[in-house]
Backbone bond lengths (Angstrom), bond angles and torsions (degrees), N, CA, C in turn:
res aa  C-N    CA-C-N  psi(-1)  N-CA   C-N-CA  omega(-1)  CA-C   N-CA-C  phi
1 M - - - 1.460 - - 1.530 108.06 -
2 S 1.312 116.35 134.69 1.461 120.61 177.05 1.522 109.46 -100.12
3 A 1.308 115.04 168.18 1.461 120.44 178.53 1.529 110.35 -58.94
4 L 1.325 117.46 -35.40 1.463 120.78 -179.62 1.526 111.96 -65.59
5 D 1.339 116.25 -32.84 1.467 120.31 179.54 1.527 112.16 -68.46
6 R 1.317 117.26 -20.68 1.462 121.21 -178.61 1.531 112.47 -84.22
7 L 1.326 117.00 -9.82 1.463 121.15 -176.94 1.521 111.18 -93.19
8 D 1.344 115.64 159.80 1.466 118.25 173.66 1.525 108.23 -66.90
9 T 1.312 116.78 158.94 1.465 122.52 -172.35 1.523 113.02 -58.38
10 A 1.333 117.92 -45.16 1.463 120.86 -177.62 1.527 111.14 -63.23
11 T 1.330 116.16 -42.76 1.464 119.77 179.43 1.520 110.82 -65.65
12 A 1.329 117.16 -46.45 1.466 120.80 -179.98 1.526 110.80 -61.15
13 D 1.336 117.11 -42.15 1.467 120.41 179.37 1.524 111.58 -63.77
14 T 1.337 116.68 -41.91 1.470 120.37 178.73 1.517 110.38 -63.09
15 L 1.336 116.90 -45.94 1.466 119.94 179.56 1.528 111.15 -62.94
16 R 1.330 117.98 -42.94 1.464 120.36 179.15 1.532 111.21 -61.50
17 L 1.327 116.24 -44.26 1.460 121.02 -179.14 1.528 111.38 -62.17
18 V 1.338 115.98 -51.18 1.461 120.20 -175.83 1.520 111.35 -69.90
19 L 1.319 116.93 -48.38 1.459 119.00 -177.29 1.524 111.40 -68.71
20 G 1.320 117.46 -30.42 1.460 120.13 176.21 1.512 111.94 -61.76
21 R 1.342 116.44 -34.92 1.475 121.28 178.15 1.517 111.55 -84.65
22 R 1.317 116.19 -44.72 1.460 121.21 -168.16 1.528 113.07 -91.39
23 A 1.326 117.75 -39.02 1.460 120.17 -172.01 1.534 110.69 -150.04
24 P 1.330 116.68 72.70 1.467 118.74 -177.33 1.527 113.38 -57.90
25 D 1.336 117.19 -31.68 1.466 119.94 178.94 1.528 111.12 -65.75
26 V 1.332 116.69 -35.99 1.467 120.85 177.83 1.529 109.66 -68.88
27 L 1.326 116.66 -41.88 1.464 120.61 177.98 1.523 110.19 -60.77
28 K 1.324 117.23 -43.76 1.465 121.22 179.24 1.529 110.47 -61.80
29 A 1.329 117.33 -45.08 1.459 120.86 179.75 1.529 111.05 -63.48
30 L 1.328 116.19 -38.93 1.464 120.73 179.70 1.525 110.66 -66.60
31 A 1.320 116.60 -36.92 1.458 121.07 -179.75 1.525 112.57 -73.79
32 E 1.329 116.67 -14.61 1.464 120.74 -177.60 1.527 113.47 -100.71
33 T 1.318 117.68 0.41 1.455 120.12 -179.80 1.514 110.74 -128.37
34 E 1.297 115.77 149.74 1.464 119.70 176.54 1.522 111.01 -90.65
35 D 1.329 116.30 -31.64 1.464 121.60 -176.61 1.526 108.41 -130.93
36 P 1.343 117.75 91.03 1.459 120.05 -173.80 1.529 112.12 -63.08
37 P 1.336 117.31 135.31 1.462 120.31 176.50 1.525 110.76 -69.06
38 T 1.306 115.73 167.00 1.468 121.64 -176.99 1.524 111.56 -54.64
39 E 1.332 117.90 -43.53 1.467 120.69 -178.97 1.523 111.52 -59.81
40 L 1.320 116.92 -41.56 1.470 120.29 179.71 1.521 110.47 -68.66
41 R 1.324 117.92 -39.82 1.480 120.28 176.60 1.523 110.18 -60.26
42 E 1.339 117.07 -40.84 1.463 120.43 179.34 1.521 111.21 -65.87
43 R 1.339 117.47 -38.15 1.458 120.68 178.91 1.530 110.98 -66.47
44 V 1.327 117.43 -37.61 1.468 121.03 175.21 1.529 109.07 -60.87
45 G 1.321 117.07 -48.83 1.464 121.38 -179.19 1.516 112.36 -59.67
46 R 1.329 117.23 -43.69 1.472 120.51 179.65 1.519 111.22 -64.50
47 A 1.332 116.95 -44.02 1.467 120.23 -179.77 1.523 110.62 -61.63
48 M 1.333 116.96 -42.89 1.462 120.65 179.62 1.522 110.73 -64.79
49 Q 1.316 117.61 -43.58 1.457 120.48 -178.09 1.520 111.62 -66.99
50 I 1.338 117.27 -39.58 1.468 120.79 177.80 1.523 110.09 -64.13
51 E 1.323 116.71 -43.80 1.467 120.99 -178.66 1.522 111.32 -57.75
52 F 1.322 116.31 -39.29 1.458 119.74 -174.25 1.521 114.07 -104.57
53 S 1.326 118.09 8.26 1.464 120.30 -174.23 1.525 113.01 -61.08
54 G 1.323 118.10 -32.24 1.453 120.82 -179.48 1.513 114.15 -91.95
55 E 1.327 116.89 3.51 1.458 120.18 -173.20 1.520 114.16 -95.69
56 V 1.329 117.27 -11.00 1.463 119.63 -177.38 1.518 108.39 -89.19
57 S 1.319 116.02 125.23 1.453 120.02 -179.63 1.516 109.50 -121.32
58 G 1.313 115.51 155.03 1.464 119.84 178.96 1.516 111.57 77.73
59 P 1.316 115.81 -170.03 1.473 120.15 -179.41 1.525 111.46 -62.52
60 D 1.324 115.95 161.25 1.462 121.35 -177.80 1.518 112.63 -56.67
61 W 1.332 117.06 -30.05 1.463 119.36 -177.33 1.519 112.66 -83.63
62 E 1.319 117.87 2.16 1.454 121.94 177.77 1.526 110.39 -124.98
63 P 1.333 117.49 67.61 1.467 118.75 -179.37 1.523 111.75 -69.33
64 S 1.314 114.75 155.78 1.468 119.67 174.45 1.518 109.04 -71.22
65 P 1.342 118.43 169.45 1.465 119.84 175.19 1.532 112.36 -55.79
66 H 1.334 116.45 -34.37 1.466 118.99 177.85 1.519 110.84 -66.75
67 G 1.322 116.94 -38.25 1.463 120.45 179.08 1.514 111.42 -63.87
68 V 1.317 116.79 -43.23 1.466 120.98 178.37 1.526 109.43 -64.69
69 R 1.315 116.47 -42.58 1.463 120.30 -178.64 1.525 111.29 -61.57
70 V 1.327 116.77 -45.28 1.465 118.75 -179.09 1.523 110.30 -68.48
71 D 1.321 117.78 -38.64 1.470 119.99 177.70 1.522 110.86 -61.79
72 D 1.313 116.71 -45.11 1.462 120.41 179.91 1.528 111.25 -64.14
73 A 1.327 116.79 -44.36 1.463 120.17 -178.69 1.523 110.85 -64.08
74 L 1.331 116.40 -44.38 1.467 118.53 179.50 1.521 111.04 -67.07
75 G 1.321 117.03 -37.65 1.464 120.22 177.56 1.520 111.74 -59.23
76 W 1.338 116.04 -47.97 1.470 120.34 178.42 1.518 111.15 -65.04
77 F 1.318 116.56 -39.50 1.465 120.71 -179.34 1.530 110.18 -62.33
78 Y 1.329 116.91 -50.71 1.464 120.26 -178.47 1.529 111.68 -66.87
79 A 1.318 118.06 -34.60 1.450 120.86 178.23 1.531 111.17 -67.63
80 S 1.322 116.12 -31.51 1.461 120.90 -179.75 1.522 112.59 -75.18
81 F 1.332 116.42 -24.10 1.464 121.25 -178.01 1.532 109.45 -130.47
82 P 1.324 117.26 69.71 1.470 118.95 -179.32 1.528 110.86 -63.62
83 V 1.323 115.03 150.26 1.458 120.06 -179.29 1.530 109.63 -64.66
84 E 1.311 116.63 -42.28 1.460 121.09 -179.57 1.511 109.24 -101.97
85 R 1.318 116.53 125.52 1.448 121.52 177.51 1.523 109.23 -97.17
86 P 1.352 117.53 143.54 1.480 118.46 177.63 1.512 111.62 -67.58
């Protein structure tokens, strides 16, 4: 099982789409691990933020659909792989 298999379908699809374009090496690393280390989680976050950095228009409280999508995907991703495990 890879880290992508542990995510809900929408989140996994968003990560595959963005990382496939922006950071294929990060996507490959994510697909090869079940529990991504902190460094890999940070690389996923940076790639997602860079991909969508030009897509947010208007005030911060009015993100574009791309901004909402990346926020939701990163939220689910980080919630699925918390830094501290019980």
